[in-house]
N, C-alpha and C positions, 0 to 999 in steps of 0.2 A: 748243328750250325747249317741252314740250308742256304742256298745260292738264289736268289729272284734271276727269276728268267729273260735273259736279254731279245728285245724283239725289231726284227727286222722287215719292214717291207718296202718292196720293189714296185716301183712305178715305169709306166708310158705312156705314152698318150692313149689308147685304148685297151689295156689290158687285154690284149688279144695274141699275143707275141713275145715279144721280148721281157714283159716283167713277167710271165708265169713262166717261162724258159729260166730266168734268173733265180725265182724261187725255189721251182724245183729243183736247181742245180746248187745252189746255196745249202737248202736242206738236206739235198745228199751228201753233201761235203761235209757239214756237221754232223748227220749220223755217221760218216764213215771214220770221224776222228775221236766218234765215241763221244759227242758232247752234244748229239743231237737234245736231248733231255733239258738241256740248258739253256735255247734257241725256243721261240714263237715267231715265225716265217711267214707271211702272206706277199698279197700283190694286191694292185692297183692300178685303174688307169686315171687319167687326169680328166679323159672325157668319157660318156654315159654311155656310148654307142655299144659297146658290150655285155655292161650290166644283166647278169643272169645267163651270160651264156659261156661255152667252154672257149679256148683257146681255138684258134687256127687251127686246121686240119694239121697243113705243115709242119707248126709248133708243136702237137701231139705226136705226131709219127717221128720229129726229132726226139722229143723226150723219148720216146717209146724204144729207137734207134738207140739208146743210150741207156736204157734201162732202167727210167726215172717214172715214178709214178705219181701222176695227178688228176686229182679229180675236183679239186675249186673251180670255181664261173667266175667270170668275170664280175667284176665292183666297182666304184668310182671311190678315188679318195674323198675324206672328209676334214671338218675340224679336229672331230677326235683323233685321230689316226695322229695328229703331230704333237701329243702328248700320251698317245698311248705307246707308241713304237720308239726305239733307243734313235734306231737309223732308220733314216728312211733313203732308198739309192734312188739317184734317177739313170735314165739310161743316156740321155745328152743333154748338151748346153742348156737347148730351150725346155727340156722337163725340168730344169734347177731350177733356171728364172722362173717359170710356172710355180714349182714348189713352193721357193723362197715366195712370190708373192701372195704364195697362201696362207703360207705359214705365218699362226698366230705369235703375235709377239712375245718372247721368252717363253717359247714352246720349248717341251721335252727334248724331241728332236733332233737330231745333226742331219740337215739335209745334204747328202752328198752324192758324188756322183761316183756310178761303182765303177769306169773304166780309170781314176785314178788309182787304181789297186793294181792294174794290169802291169805283170812286171816288163812285160815288151813294151808298155807305154801305149798303148790304143785306148785313146781314152774316149774316144765316144762306140759305142755299141748303135750303129745305123738298123734304123726300121726297114726289115726285110719286108714287110706286108705286101705291097706293089711289085718286085720279082714275082716274074713267071717262071721261078726255080728254085731249090730248096737250100743253095749254096747260102745263103743269105743269114737263112734259120742255123745250119749247121755254124757259122762263123761267129753266131750271138752265140751259142752254146759255147763254140770255144772260147770266146773272150769271159763267157762269165764264168767256168772252171779257171779260168785264171785269175778273175779277180777276186773271185767268192774264197781262195786262199791266199792270195796276196791283202785284199780287209784282214784273214783272221788270222794271219802272221803279225800284222801291223799291229792289230787289234791288240798279242798279246803282250808285243814288243812296248805297249802303251803309247805308240805313234799314231794313233785315230784323236784328230783336234775338233 
């Protein structure tokens, strides 16, 4: 009996900072749990600014610092994503509002705020793009680690609505 892959999509405004970091962290988390083969993981942006481009250097440096590999380029979310993915995670409330307004009626994907799975209760993953330092990127990484583990624990317990 083969298990169907679960599919998770991480979304932020431009697909250049938060969502690529969250994608890489989640993939790393499921790989470390020896369940990476059961997941398909991707990221996208609500806007088209970063389509075809790598994440920002600060995002890539943060990922490298933590031993995360990342080779994807930016893309924009599309209607098919809502029926291809099981879970679509937004990084903040504006992302969630926009995702829910884009979602086709009766779509397969559950649109979720990634921060709702942070055991420390920090619900919003703030956009560090305009910061003039790297601290926001590091904080995004730390939140993504906690939220990825928290989500997977809740999913295992059957607590994901």
